[in-house]
Structures are given as C-alpha cells and as structure tokens.
C-alpha positions, 0 to 999 in steps of 0.5 A: 186081674184074678185074685181071691174074693176076701172069704176065699183068702186062707191063712195058711196060704197068706203065711205061706206066701209071706215065708219067702224072704223076696215076698216079704220084702214086696210086701214091705215095699208096698206097704211103704209105697201104697202102690207100684209096679214090678219095675219100680220096685228096688230089688236085687232080682230080675223083673221076671222074678218079681213078677213071678212073687207078686203073682204068688202075692196076688193069687194068696189075696195079699195084693190087688193088681189092676191093669193100666195101659201096659202097667200092672201096679199092685197094692196091698190088700191091708183093709181086706187082710185086717177084716179078715185076719185081724192084726195079722199084716201088721204084726208081720210088718212090724215084726223084728227080723231075726238077728244074724249070727255073729262070727 
C-alpha cells in the first residue's frame, strides 16, 4: 500500500496527524499491540472511521499497512520515525495527557 519513503516524511504532517485524539489513540493501541487491523482495534467509532484515520496515519508516514488476504494489518513505523525524528514518537507516546478541569 502507498506510504511515504522515510525521507519524504515531514514533521509538520506527522504532528498534524497526531493532533487528532482518535489518531493518537490508534497510535497508542498499535504501540501496545505491535500490529492490528481496523476491526481489531477497540475504539468507540465505526470501522470505516477507524479505516479513514489509519489511512491518514499511513499517508503521513506514521504507520505502514500490508495486505494479508482480505486483511490490512497496520503497524507503527517506530524505527523509521526514530531515524527521521529522534525521540519524537517516544515523547508523544509517554506524554502525560492534559488534566480535565474539575467542576
């Protein structure tokens, strides 16, 4: 499946993709599971929405997707991203989420 080469990945595109909470959650889940299909990710949205978000992540260079019969498992491009932007993905994955205001 089409995805950018390492030297084509742009940091602003990566950050823009990860600014969406659902895409950030997908990246966190892929970090925990190594590889997954859209249907196997436990998210509160339709599979078609997950597929859209994975597509955005793939085109931004964050995940790679392979074809396995009718399945399309995706995985984080950890090593590639570490080479291109050292420490970026690790910082994002270990960042403390913002506190929600108490009422």
